[in-house]
C-alpha positions in Angstrom: 0.2 0.3 -0.1 1.6 3.0 -1.1 2.3 6.0 1.5 -0.7 8.7 1.5 0.2 12.3 -0.4 0.0 15.1 1.9 -3.1 16.3 0.1 -4.6 13.2 1.0 -3.4 13.7 4.5 -4.8 16.6 4.1 -8.0 16.0 2.9 -8.3 13.2 5.5 -7.6 15.5 8.1 -10.2 17.8 7.6 -12.7 15.3 7.3 -12.0 13.8 10.2 -12.0 17.2 12.1 -15.3 17.8 10.2 -16.7 14.5 11.7 -14.9 15.6 15.6 -16.2 19.0 15.9 -19.8 17.7 14.3 -20.0 15.3 17.4 -18.6 18.2 19.8 -21.4 20.4 17.8 -24.2 17.8 18.5 -22.6 17.1 22.8 -22.9 20.8 23.6 -26.1 21.1 22.0 -27.4 18.6 24.0 -25.7 19.3 27.2 -27.0 23.1 27.1 -30.8 22.1 26.2 -31.3 19.5 28.5 -29.5 21.4 31.2 -32.0 24.3 30.4 -35.1 22.0 30.3 -34.1 20.3 33.8 -33.3 24.1 35.3 -37.3 25.3 33.3 -39.0 22.1 34.8 -37.2 22.4 38.1 -38.5 26.1 38.3 -41.6 25.4 37.3 -42.3 23.1 39.8 -41.3 25.2 42.5 -43.6 28.1 41.2 -46.4 26.1 40.9 -46.9 24.6 44.2 -49.7 25.3 46.6 -49.3 25.6 50.1 -45.4 26.5 50.2 -43.9 28.3 53.3 -40.3 28.6 52.2 -39.7 30.4 55.1 -40.1 27.6 57.5 -37.5 26.2 55.5 -34.8 28.7 55.3 -35.3 32.5 56.1 -36.4 34.5 53.1 -32.8 36.1 52.9 -31.0 33.0 52.1 -34.4 31.6 50.1 -33.3 34.7 47.6 -29.7 34.1 47.2 -30.1 30.4 46.7 -32.5 30.8 43.7 -30.4 33.7 42.5 -26.9 31.6 42.8 -28.2 28.4 41.5 -29.7 30.2 38.7 -26.7 32.0 37.6 -25.1 29.6 37.7 -27.7 27.1 35.7 -27.4 30.3 32.7 -23.7 30.5 32.9 -23.4 26.5 32.4 -26.3 26.5 29.7 -24.5 29.9 28.1 -20.9 28.2 28.2 -22.1 25.1 26.3 -24.2 27.4 23.5 -21.0 29.4 22.9 -18.3 25.6 22.6 -21.6 24.7 20.7 -21.1 27.8 18.2 -17.2 27.3 18.2 -17.7 23.7 17.1 -20.3 25.1 13.9 -17.5 27.7 13.3 -15.2 25.2 13.0 -17.0 22.5 11.1 -18.1 25.6 8.2 -14.1 26.3 7.9 -14.1 22.9 7.2 -16.7 22.7 4.8 -15.2 25.4 3.0 -12.0 23.8 2.4 -13.9 20.6 0.8 -15.8 22.7 -1.4 -13.4 24.4 -2.7 -10.8 21.6 -2.7 -13.4 19.8 -4.9 -12.9 22.1 -8.0 -9.0 23.0 -7.5 -6.8 21.2 -4.7 -4.1 23.8 -3.7 -0.4 22.6 -4.2 1.0 21.4 -1.4 3.6 24.7 -1.2 0.1 26.3 -0.5 -0.8 24.1 2.5 1.7 25.3 5.3 2.4 22.4 7.7 2.8 24.8 10.4 0.5 24.4 13.5 -1.9 27.1 14.5 -4.2 27.5 17.2 -7.9 28.3 17.4 -9.5 29.3 20.8 -7.0 26.7 22.5 -7.6 24.4 19.9 -4.6 23.6 17.7 -5.1 22.7 13.9 -3.2 23.0 10.7 -2.4 26.7 9.9 -4.4 26.0 6.5 -7.5 25.4 8.5 -6.9 28.6 10.6 -6.4 30.9 7.6 -10.0 29.5 6.5 -11.0 30.1 10.0 -9.9 33.9 9.9 -11.3 34.4 6.1 -15.2 33.5 7.6 -17.4 36.1 9.4 -16.3 36.4 13.1 -18.2 33.6 15.2 -21.5 35.3 16.6 -23.0 33.3 19.9 -25.9 35.5 20.3 -28.3 33.9 17.6 -32.0 34.0 18.1 -32.1 30.3 19.9 -29.6 31.4 22.0 -30.6 34.5 22.9 -34.6 33.4 23.8 -33.3 30.1 26.2 -30.8 32.8 28.0 -33.8 35.2 28.7 -36.3 32.2 29.1 -34.4 30.9 32.1 -33.9 34.4 33.4 -37.6 35.5 33.4 -38.4 32.0 35.0 -35.9 32.8 37.7 -37.4 35.9 37.9 -41.1 34.0 38.1 -39.6 31.9 41.0 -38.5 35.2 42.8 -41.8 36.9 42.5 -43.2 33.5 44.1 -41.5 33.0 47.0 -41.8 37.4 47.8 -45.4 36.6 47.7 -45.2 33.7 50.2 -43.1 36.0 52.6 -45.5 39.0 51.7 -48.9 37.7 50.5 -51.3 40.5 48.9 -53.6 41.4 51.1 -57.4 40.1 50.6 -60.3 42.5 50.1 
């Protein structure tokens, strides 16, 4: 069996890199939306409970602090997962752009730098990094991400209102 040419190795590398980050993208998406679903389910369950008196469990300020801290942690975790998903999507797009370009004409070996480059802590060949630099900047704040994060913030606010109303009920006329 003949040794693969530099062009064949580059094509194989790009295909493997694309597949790796497609799997990573899928994993980050699942982690983000499962965490968001669990958070929203938990907040909803706490909000719609009847006859809850959180002041018997924790003092009012501790309850609010816990809700704010845990909500902040959940929102930060989901945001981080969505950012990593966007990063993976950016790398996948760069791999697809190279593959599409190489279908028409494959560059000469001297046009594919063998040096390594780094993108957000990820080592890759310089030609892939150059392709990423040619693309539009990484966009995290897409509409689905905005909706997810804002929904989580709103649900946390609703729970805080519920806790407030448990402590200071509205007087009945």
